[in-house]
C-alpha positions as CSV (number, residue, x, y, z in Angstrom):
1,M,96.8,124.4,111.4
2,A,94.2,125.6,109.7
3,A,92.0,123.2,108.0
4,A,91.0,124.1,104.1
5,Q,86.7,124.2,104.6
6,G,84.5,123.8,101.7
7,R,82.5,121.4,99.1
8,L,85.6,119.9,96.8
9,S,84.3,117.4,93.8
10,D,85.7,115.7,91.2
11,G,82.4,115.8,89.4
12,A,81.3,112.6,90.9
13,G,79.7,113.8,94.1
14,G,81.0,116.7,97.0
15,M,83.3,115.6,99.6
16,D,81.9,116.9,102.6
17,D,81.5,113.7,104.0
18,A,84.9,113.6,105.4
19,K,85.4,110.2,107.5
20,G,88.1,107.1,107.8
21,T,91.6,107.1,109.6
22,E,95.0,108.1,108.5
23,E,95.7,103.9,109.3
24,E,91.7,103.6,107.8
25,A,93.3,105.2,104.1
26,R,96.0,103.6,103.7
27,H,94.9,99.9,104.2
28,K,91.5,99.6,103.7
29,G,88.6,100.9,101.2
30,G,85.5,102.5,101.6
31,D,84.0,99.0,102.0
32,G,86.9,97.9,104.7
33,S,88.4,95.7,101.6
34,T,91.9,95.7,101.9
35,A,93.9,98.5,100.0
36,P,95.4,97.1,96.3
37,P,98.9,97.5,96.0
38,A,99.2,100.3,94.1
39,F,96.8,102.7,96.1
40,T,99.8,102.0,99.4
41,A,102.5,102.7,97.7
42,A,101.1,105.6,96.0
43,V,100.6,107.2,99.6
44,E,103.2,105.5,101.3
45,A,104.3,108.0,98.7
46,L,102.8,110.7,99.8
47,R,103.9,110.6,103.4
48,A,107.9,110.9,101.8
49,A,108.0,113.6,100.1
50,R,110.0,116.0,101.0
51,L,108.9,119.5,100.4
52,R,110.0,123.4,101.2
53,P,110.1,124.9,105.6
54,Q,107.5,127.0,105.4
55,I,104.8,124.6,103.9
56,E,103.2,122.5,107.0
57,V,101.3,119.3,105.6
58,E,99.4,116.5,107.7
59,A,97.3,114.3,107.1
60,T,93.3,114.3,108.4
61,R,90.1,112.0,107.4
62,A,89.6,111.0,103.6
63,P,86.6,111.1,102.2
64,Q,84.9,107.6,101.9
65,R,82.0,108.5,99.0
66,L,83.8,109.5,96.0
67,A,86.3,106.6,94.8
68,P,86.7,102.5,97.2
69,H,89.9,104.3,98.6
70,A,91.2,107.6,99.5
71,Y,93.4,109.5,101.4
72,A,93.5,113.2,102.1
73,L,96.3,115.8,103.2
74,E,95.8,119.5,104.7
75,A,98.1,121.8,104.3
76,A,99.2,125.7,105.0
77,V,102.2,127.7,104.6
78,V,103.0,129.7,106.9
79,D,105.2,132.7,107.9
80,G,106.3,133.0,111.5
81,D,102.2,132.7,113.9
82,D,100.5,133.8,110.5
83,D,99.3,130.6,107.7
84,L,99.1,132.8,104.0
85,A,97.7,130.3,102.3
86,D,95.9,126.9,102.9
87,G,94.4,123.7,101.1
88,R,93.2,120.6,101.4
89,L,94.2,117.2,99.1
90,V,92.7,114.7,98.3
91,L,94.1,111.3,96.5
92,L,90.9,109.2,94.6
93,H,91.9,105.6,93.7
94,D,89.6,103.1,91.8
95,P,90.8,99.5,91.1
96,A,87.8,99.1,88.5
97,G,88.7,102.2,86.6
98,H,86.5,105.8,86.5
99,D,84.9,106.8,83.0
100,A,85.4,110.3,84.0
101,W,89.0,110.2,85.0
102,H,90.0,108.8,82.0
103,G,92.0,106.1,85.5
104,T,92.4,104.2,88.4
105,F,94.1,107.6,89.7
106,R,92.2,111.2,90.8
107,L,94.3,114.2,92.5
108,V,91.0,116.3,94.1
109,T,92.0,119.8,95.6
110,L,91.4,123.5,97.2
111,V,93.7,126.6,97.5
112,R,92.0,129.9,99.7
113,A,93.6,132.7,100.4
114,E,92.7,136.0,100.8
115,L,94.2,139.0,98.3
116,E,94.5,142.5,98.0
117,P,91.0,144.1,97.2
118,E,92.1,145.9,93.7
119,M,94.0,142.3,92.9
120,A,90.9,140.6,93.5
121,A,89.4,142.6,90.9
122,D,91.2,141.7,87.9
123,P,89.2,140.3,86.0
124,L,92.5,137.8,84.4
125,L,92.7,136.5,87.9
126,P,90.6,133.7,87.2
127,D,92.9,132.5,84.1
128,V,96.2,133.0,85.6
129,C,95.3,131.1,89.2
130,W,93.7,128.9,86.7
131,S,97.1,129.0,84.9
132,W,99.1,128.4,88.2
133,L,98.0,125.1,88.9
134,T,99.0,123.5,85.4
135,G,102.0,125.8,85.1
136,A,103.0,124.2,87.9
137,L,102.1,120.5,87.2
138,Q,104.5,121.2,83.4
139,A,106.9,123.4,85.1
140,R,107.7,119.6,87.6
141,G,107.2,118.0,83.5
142,L,105.0,115.8,85.0
143,S,102.2,114.3,82.9
144,Y,98.0,114.2,84.0
145,G,95.0,114.3,81.4
146,E,91.3,115.7,82.5
147,P,91.8,118.4,84.4
148,S,89.0,120.5,85.8
149,G,88.2,122.6,87.6
150,T,87.0,126.2,89.0
151,V,88.4,129.0,90.1
152,T,86.5,131.8,92.4
153,R,87.0,135.1,94.4
154,A,84.8,135.9,97.5
155,S,84.6,140.3,99.1
156,S,83.6,141.0,102.4
157,H,82.2,143.9,103.4
158,Y,81.3,145.1,107.4
159,F,78.9,147.0,109.0
160,G,77.6,148.3,112.1
161,G,79.9,146.8,114.9
162,L,82.3,144.9,112.5
163,S,82.7,148.6,110.5
164,A,85.9,149.4,111.4
165,R,87.7,146.1,109.8
166,P,88.8,146.6,106.2
167,S,87.2,144.6,103.8
168,A,88.4,141.8,102.1
169,S,89.4,139.4,99.4
170,Q,89.6,135.6,98.9
171,I,90.5,133.5,96.0
172,E,89.0,129.7,96.1
173,I,91.0,127.5,93.2
174,R,88.8,124.2,93.2
175,A,90.0,121.7,90.8
176,S,90.8,117.5,90.0
177,W,93.6,116.3,87.8
178,T,94.5,112.7,87.0
179,P,97.4,111.1,87.2
180,R,99.7,109.5,85.0
181,E,100.9,106.4,85.8
182,G,104.1,104.8,85.9
183,L,105.2,101.4,86.6
184,G,103.1,99.0,88.3
185,G,100.0,101.7,87.6
186,V,101.5,104.2,90.8
187,P,101.5,108.0,89.7
188,D,104.5,110.0,91.6
189,T,102.4,111.5,93.6
190,A,105.5,112.7,95.1
191,A,105.8,114.5,92.5
192,H,102.4,116.1,91.9
193,L,102.2,116.5,95.8
194,S,105.6,119.2,95.6
195,S,103.5,120.4,92.4
196,W,100.9,121.2,94.5
197,C,102.6,123.5,97.5
198,D,104.7,125.2,94.3
199,L,100.3,126.7,93.5
200,L,100.1,126.9,97.2
201,A,103.9,128.7,97.4
202,Q,102.4,130.9,94.3
203,V,99.0,131.7,95.3
204,A,100.4,132.7,99.4
205,G,103.1,135.1,98.0
206,L,105.9,132.8,98.8
207,P,109.4,133.4,95.9
208,P,109.8,130.4,94.4
209,A,111.7,127.6,95.7
210,A,114.5,127.5,93.3
211,P,116.4,130.7,91.9
212,G,115.6,131.8,88.5
213,D,112.8,130.5,88.6
214,A,111.3,132.9,86.1
215,S,107.9,130.4,84.9
216,I,106.7,130.4,88.1
217,V,104.3,134.0,89.0
218,T,103.3,134.7,92.5
219,L,101.4,136.8,93.7
220,P,102.0,139.8,96.1
221,Q,101.3,139.5,99.4
222,R,98.0,140.5,100.4
223,R,96.9,142.5,103.6
224,G,96.8,141.2,107.1
225,P,97.8,137.5,106.5
226,Q,95.6,135.4,109.0
227,S,96.1,134.5,112.7
228,R,96.3,131.1,113.6
């Protein structure tokens, strides 16, 4: 599975220094302390979530500088041997709370996919992509706060020895939000992961998982899916 690369930010710093293992993320903070029960429960819910089969999800190295406790997942929307979209989702936890988060948990993400150049040129595309994120959360009835992020589109044109390659356009959604905490101070991370996978599916151009769900608007399939 192709891992999403690039800098992610929750407003407090970047995520290029992704160190640590899954086991460390589950049981220890950045200072080596034992993870609090709320964080452990949130991580276990992520690991137990059931997702649509076209999306492959696996644990990856988590950052150590954004919060005392962190857990990261990477995912790809797969069609045969092709990755249609990929992304990264990071769960941050600071038991003392964070002024910018207005809570003790924060979810940070990067989602990316290639698009048809004419679709990427649509001036409304950034607003539509952002609405896909908020709409995916609202569609599952999730309560959240302090959303922030960027939608970036880029085009590549090839010359010289690469001139045979067609022009390519890419969309990237970088975002973070504070999931509302439930019983025991634990947010419904499984539902937030499912919403994030809904966003991945939309960007990849997959049909909605639930038949007849008109709240989900999918993107036309991009040209030439990236070979895995």
